[in-house]
N, C-alpha and C positions, 0 to 999 in steps of 0.2 A: 646810508650810502657811504661807500668808501671810494676815495679818489686816488689816482696814481701820481698826482702832482699837477702843477700849473702848466698849461699848454701855451697860452698866449695872453698878452694884455693888449687891449685895443684902446687907443687914445685919439682924441680929435686934435687937429692942428689947423691953424688959420690958413697957412699957405703950404702946399705940399713940397715944392722944390727946396725951399730953405730947410725944411725939416728933413728931407731925404739927404741933403748934403751933411747936415749936422749928425744924423744917426750913422751915416756911412763914414764920413771923414773924421769927425771928432770922437764919436763913440766906438768906431771900428766894427760896427755890425755889418753882416753880409746881407745885401738886398736879395730877396728871393722872389720867385714868380708869384704873382697875385692874380686870381681870377678877375674878370671884368664884372663888377657889381653895379655898373651904371653910375658910379660916382668916383671921383679921384681918391686914390689911396696908394699905399705901399706897404709891403711886408718885409720884415727883417728877421734873420736868425740871430739870436743873442744867446750863445751857449746852447743849452738844452731847450731853450724856450724861444718863443717868437714875440715880436712886437708888431702890432698892426696899426698903421696910421690911416686916419680917415680925414680928408680935407673938409672942414666946415668953417667958412669964413667968419661966422658970427660966434664961434665958440669962445668961452671965457673960462679958463681952468680955475678951479678952486685953489687958492694959494697953499692950502694945507694938504690937499690930496696929492699922493705921490705913489710911485712904485719903486721898489728897492731891488738893486742888482747886487748879488753876493759876489765879492771879490776876495781873492786869496791874499793880496797885498795892496792895502789901501793907498799907501804912499806911491807905489808904482802906477796904480790906476790914475791917481790924481796927476802925476807927472806926465803920463801919456796924454791925458785929456788936455792939460795945459799946453803941452808941446804942439797939440793939434789945433790950438786956438780956442779951446773951451775955457770957461771960468767956473772953477769949482772951489767950494769953501768947506773947510774941515769943521766938523761939529765938535766942540770941546765943552765939557769933559766927555770921556767915554760914558756911555749909558750902560749901567749894570744890566746884564742879560741881553743887551742889544749889540754890544761890541763897539768897534770903531766905525764912525760914520762921517760921510761928507755929502754935500748936496750941490746940485747944479740944476739949471733950467734949460729946456730946449727953446728954439726960437719963438714958440707960441707962449711959453711960460710954464709949460708942464714941468713939475718938480720931479727930479730923479734923485734917489738916494743911492749912494755906494755904501755897501755894508760889509765889513770884515768881522765876522762873528768872533766872540771870545774864544 
């Protein structure tokens, strides 16, 4: 099988509204239309990819599990997130083959990596 890339990542959030505010206001993603699946959720456009949120009040994210967002300028991305009220932490030292990294968490605790490749 050959794929053409990643289309979307779907994650669970405990409360939808704080997560929607975080992904729109702090991360700067564009909320897009979502079909009614019979449970609360939201979809976002994040560059060429999508992020799908599903509200599940009893979810407990694994602290190591994460998704990574490629950025061209890690320092600028960190500054924008901090200016919007987010808390992001730079990972030092740089990881050979993985580039420059920083991490933050959404309101549920889902881990997000910001990655500026070598």
